[in-house]
C-alpha positions as CSV (number, residue, x, y, z in Angstrom):
1,M,93.5,81.7,103.6
2,T,96.9,81.7,105.2
3,D,98.1,84.6,107.4
4,G,100.6,85.7,104.7
5,T,97.9,85.7,102.0
6,R,95.6,87.7,104.2
7,V,98.2,90.2,105.1
8,R,99.1,90.7,101.4
9,A,95.4,91.2,100.5
10,E,95.0,93.7,103.3
11,A,98.1,95.6,102.1
12,V,96.8,95.7,98.5
13,G,93.4,97.0,99.7
14,E,95.0,99.7,101.8
15,H,97.3,100.8,98.9
16,E,94.4,101.1,96.6
17,G,92.4,103.1,99.2
18,H,95.4,105.5,99.5
19,Q,95.7,105.8,95.7
20,H,92.0,106.9,95.4
21,R,92.5,109.6,98.0
22,D,95.6,110.8,96.1
23,E,93.5,111.0,92.9
24,Q,90.7,112.8,94.7
25,R,93.1,115.4,96.1
26,D,94.7,116.0,92.7
27,L,91.2,116.6,91.2
28,T,90.3,119.2,93.8
29,N,93.7,121.0,94.1
30,S,93.9,122.1,90.5
31,P,90.5,123.8,90.4
32,L,91.2,125.5,93.7
33,Q,94.4,126.8,92.4
34,S,92.6,128.2,89.3
35,V,90.0,129.9,91.4
36,E,92.7,131.4,93.6
37,L,94.5,132.8,90.6
38,T,91.3,134.1,89.1
39,V,90.4,135.9,92.4
40,A,93.8,137.5,92.5
41,L,93.5,138.7,88.9
42,L,89.9,140.0,89.5
43,K,91.1,142.0,92.6
44,T,93.5,144.0,90.4
45,R,91.2,144.4,87.5
46,H,87.9,145.0,89.4
47,P,88.6,146.8,92.7
48,E,84.9,147.7,92.8
49,S,84.1,144.0,93.5
50,Q,86.3,143.9,96.6
51,A,83.6,142.8,99.0
52,Q,82.6,139.8,96.8
53,L,86.2,138.8,96.2
54,E,86.9,138.9,99.9
55,R,84.1,136.5,100.5
56,L,85.6,134.2,97.9
57,E,89.0,134.5,99.5
58,R,87.6,133.5,102.9
59,Q,85.9,130.4,101.4
60,L,89.1,129.5,99.6
61,A,91.0,129.8,102.9
62,R,88.5,127.4,104.5
63,L,89.0,124.9,101.7
64,R,92.8,125.2,102.0
65,Q,92.5,124.4,105.8
66,L,90.3,121.4,105.0
67,S,92.9,120.2,102.5
68,V,95.7,120.5,105.1
69,V,93.6,118.6,107.7
70,L,92.8,115.8,105.2
71,S,96.4,115.5,104.0
72,Q,97.5,114.6,107.5
73,Y,95.7,111.3,107.1
74,E,97.5,110.4,103.9
75,P,100.9,108.8,103.7
76,Q,103.5,110.6,101.6
77,R,104.0,108.0,98.8
78,W,105.3,110.0,95.8
79,A,108.9,109.4,94.9
80,P,111.1,110.7,92.1
81,G,110.6,108.5,89.1
82,D,106.9,107.9,89.8
83,G,104.9,108.4,86.7
84,S,102.1,110.9,86.2
85,F,98.5,109.8,85.9
86,D,95.0,111.0,85.0
87,P,93.2,111.0,88.4
88,L,89.7,111.2,86.8
89,E,90.5,108.2,84.6
90,V,91.7,106.2,87.6
91,L,88.7,107.1,89.7
92,Q,86.2,106.2,87.0
93,S,87.9,102.9,86.0
94,P,86.1,99.8,87.2
95,E,87.5,98.2,90.3
96,K,90.1,95.5,89.7
């Protein structure tokens, strides 16, 4: 294998690894946002459940912190004009 071929193969592998991390992050962010909105709604509708909802809020804060830490290891690759995708479909598809 020539140096150029090896470098291209490494770049493709690195790109695919970053893409999988993007899909994993997209799969986790949407459910977290839903839980956050539900907790906010429950706080207004069920003030008697304040203690339980505060526990949920603390756990959500920890998950948000984890997301921030993990995002520091990912390159920002999205650009205007990039298409949307189904992250679950991409993660479940056989390796190419």
